[in-house]
N, C-alpha and C positions, 0 to 999 in steps of 0.2 A: 700183422706186423705194421707198426707205424714208424715213420722216420722223424716225427716231431718229438725227439727226446728232450724232455724239459731240463735235464741236468745242465746242458750247455746253454740253452736259451736263458734260463734263469740266472746262471752265473754271469753271463755277458750282458744281460738285459737287451736281448734282441728277439725278433719274432720268429726267425727261421734259422736253423743251425748251419749257416753257411758263412765262412769267412772269406772275404776277398783278400787274396794273398798280398803281402806288402810289396814285394818286387822292387827293390831299390833301383832307381833309375827309370822305372816304368810307371809306378803308381803316382798319382797326383792328388791334390786336395779335391779336385772335381770328381775323380774316380771314387775316393773314399766317401765323399758326400753322397754320391749317387747310390753306392752300395748300402750305406746306412739308411738312406731314404727308402730303399727297397726292402728293408727289414733284416738285412744281413749285418755283419760287422765289417765296417769299412776300415781299410788299413793304409798307412803311409810307410813306405820303406825309407827310414831315416839314416841308414848305415853310412851313406856317403855324404851326409849333410854336416855342415858346421852347426854349432849350437844356435847361432842367429838364424840360419835357414830353417832349422827345426821350429824355432819360435814362430817364424812367419807362416810357414806352411801348415803347421799343426793348429795354430790359432785360427787360421782361415777354415780349416776342416771342422774344428770344434764349434766355432761360432755359427757356421752355416748348416750344421747338421743337427740331428737329434742327440748327438753326443756318443753314439755307438762307434767310437773311433779307437783304433789300435795303432800305436807307434812302435815300429820295429827297429832293432839295433843288432849289430854284430858283437860277439864276445870272443873273437879270435885271440890267440896268443900273439904277443908282440913278435914281429919277424926277426930272424937272424939274418944279418946282411953278410953275404959272401962275395967279395969283390970279383973273384974269378967267375962265379956263376953269373953275376950281373953282367960282366963283360961278354960272356958267351951269349947271353940273351940279346944284348944290344947288337952283336954281330949277326944273329939270326934275323933280327928285325930290319936290319939295314936295307936289304933289297926291297922289302915291302914299303918302307918309308920312301925310297927312291921311286918306286912304282907309282905311288900316289902323290909325288911331288912335294913331300914334307921334308924340308931341308935339314932341320936339326932334330936329331934323335933324342928323345927324353929318356934318361936313365931310370931304371927301376928305383922306386923310392916309396916311402910310406906317406900316402896322401890322404889316408883316413885312419883313425885310431879306434881301438875297441871302446865300448861303452865304459865310461869312467865317472868319477864323482862330479865333474863339471856338467856332464850331460844328465846325470841324475838330478842335479839342481834344476835343470831346465824342465824335466818331467814333473818335479814337485811344484814348479810354477804353473805348468799347464794343466796338471791333474787330468790326464786322459783316463778313460774308463779302463783301458787295457794297455799294457806294455808287453811286447813279445821280443824274443831273442833267438838268435841263430848262433850255433857253435857253443852251446852251453848256457850259462847264466853269468851275470855280473858277480863281482866280489860280494861276499856275504853281507858286508856293511851296506852296500847299495840295495841288495835284495830286501834287507830289513827296513830300510828307509821307504822303499816303495810299498811294502806291505803295511807299514804304519800309516801310510797315506791312503790305504784301501784301494790301491791300484792293482788290478788283477794281472797276474804274471803267466804268460805262456812261453813255451820253448819247444824246439824240435828235437825229436829223438829218432835215431836210425837203428836202434837195437833195444831189446828189453832192458839191458844193463843201463843204457842211457836214460830210459824212461824211469827206472828206479832211482837213478842218481838225481834226476830232475825233481822227482817227488820229494826225496830226502832233503833237497836244498832249496825248497821254497816255491816251486811251480804250483799253479792252481789248476792247470790242465796241460795235457801233453799233445803235441802235434806229431803224429807218427808219419814220418816223411820217407816214402819209398824211393827206390832208385829211379823211378819214372819221372820224378819231379824236374821241372826246369830250373835253370840257374844253379846256384851252389848247393851242394849236398851239405846237410847240417851236422855230420858226424863230429864228435869232439872227444871221445874216450879212446885212447890208444892210437896207433898209427892208422893212416888212411888205408882203407881196403875196400873189398866188395861190400856193397850195401844191398840188402834184400829188396825185392819188389814189394809193393805196398801190401798185396793180399797174402804174402808170406809173413810180412812184418806185423801187420795190424793185429791179428788175434794174439800174437805173443805179447805185444805191448798192452793190449787190453787186459790180458791175464796177469801182467807184471805190476800193474798199478791200480790203486783205488780211485784215481782221478779220472775225470772225463777225458776221452781220447778223441782227437780230431784227425781224420784221415787226410793225407796230402800226397799227391804224386799221380799224375796221369788222369785225374778226374776232370772231365769237361762236359759231361751231360748227365741226365737223370739216371741213366743206367749205372754209371759209376757211383753216383751218390747212393742209389739203392743197394748196390753191392757192398759199399762201405758200411752201411747200417746193418746189413746181414752179417758182416764180420765183427760187429760189436762196437762200431764207432758211435759217438754221441754227436758228431758234427763232421763237416768237411771243410777243407781249405782249398780254394780253387784259384789258380793264377793265370795259366796260359789262355784260358777262355776269354780273358779281358784284354789281352795284349793288342788286338786289332781294333779296340774300341776308340771312339773319338776322344775319350778321356785319357787314353794311354799316352805316356811321354816318349815312347820309343820312336825312332825315326821311321819315316814312311817305308823305307826299304825293309825294315824289320816287320812292319805290319803286313806288307805285301807277301813276305816270305811265310808268315804265319798262315795267311789265308790259302796260299798255294801248297803248303806242306801236306804230306800224307800221314805223318806220324811214324813212318818207317825211315825217316831221314834225319834223325837226331843222333848226337854222339856226346859223350862226356869228354871235355877237353880241359887241360890245365894251362893252355897256351895264352889265354887272355888275362888271367889274374894270378896264376901260380897255384890255384887250387881247383880241384875237379868241379866242373859245372856243365850242365847239359845245354847244348846249343843245337839249332838246326845246322846240319853239316854245311860247311862252306870251304872255299879254297884254302884259307889260312888255317883253319882247324885241321883239315886233312893233311896239309903239308907238315904241320907240327906234331902230328899224332904220335910219332915215335920218340919224341923228345921227353925225357923224364927228369932233367936236372934244371927245372925252372927256379928262379928266386922264390923265396917264401911268400905266401899270400900275406898282405895284398900288394906287394911291391910291384908286381907286373901290371897292375891297373894303371899306374902312372906311365909306364913304358908303352902300353898299347893304346892309351887314351887318344893321343893325336892320330894314330893309325885308324882306330875305329871311327873317329869323327870324320877323317878324310874320306874313308870308304863310304860312309853314310852321305856325306855331302856330294859325292860323285854318283849317288843313287845306285851304288853297287853293293851287294851283300857280301862281297868277297872276304872282307876283314872285319865285319861288324860282329859283335858278340850277340848272336841271335838267340838269346836265352829262350828256351821253350821246353815244355815237358813232352812226354810221349803221347799225350792226348791232343797234340797240336792239330792232328788231322780232323778233329771235331770242332775246332774254333771257327767262329764266324766274325764278320765285320759288322758288329752291332753295338749299341750302347751298353754301358754297364748295367743300367736298369733293365734293359731288354734281356740281357744275358741272365740276370738273376731271376726275372720273372719266368723265363723259359726253363731254367733249371728246376724251379719250384714246380712248374706245371708238369714237366716230364717225370719228376720224382713222385708227385702226387698220383699220376696216372699208373705208376707201378705199385706204390706202397699205400696210397690212400691217405 
């Protein structure tokens, strides 16, 4: 058995079937450049960026790399604003704001919008090799424009039904994202519920679609990559393994938490953004674990932003969104290039 499945490498124009996960707020042009230089697909998480910021960062990554760059965006539904739920969230946050000496509480509000026609215009200017999406796909008009421009489209599926939907609506490859993944889970069909672990999900997604399938969630070493290929994957997407790298944009307290973590100390929390996302367990996430009436995603990002920043500035992990997958116990403080080289060597040693 070999892990060098040419379906994905030929589609993406890369040497090795590894995608450095986009990770909005953590990935940087330097990380994407290093990943592309190591033969993988480098990615930039653009979901929280303005169009001008996307232009600046993506241009840097594209100009200073071999072009194997993926730009990632969110396709979430517009949030419904409920004044009562917003007020309750502010009341819960008040003691935390006071604890960190932040005088003015920021109300929940929409500070980033789903991928739209304006952002599509930016992509058509930049012409990245790959555009990827979380929480579904853009409107059919934008998908058609990207495909006309020969931009390869990826998106995450958390079920066989989502994989079939993505194939029917224009995706060129499917990212099968298991519950182990760090950050936001990508479900988009039906109400939020339990998501399968990767190795329960992966073979069902492989069977459900004719497209190449990329395994994501909890993979942080060659053993995970080898297992993913044994289950039918054509490639893997790895994120948490890069969080403690010098190219990562997360605060130092987050990097330190990643290196210290065992992998048994993560939890899914809605308390940071209003939508379930996996974090290393900390005081804020534990305190809010029983709350189930948060404002719609992404309204809470604005409300918790000052709190997260104050916690990081104090070098305390207590209220930082420590996004990490369950493979965090395998992560190391090494460069992006060193991580990819290690993953390749470990997988070669198993699969040849």
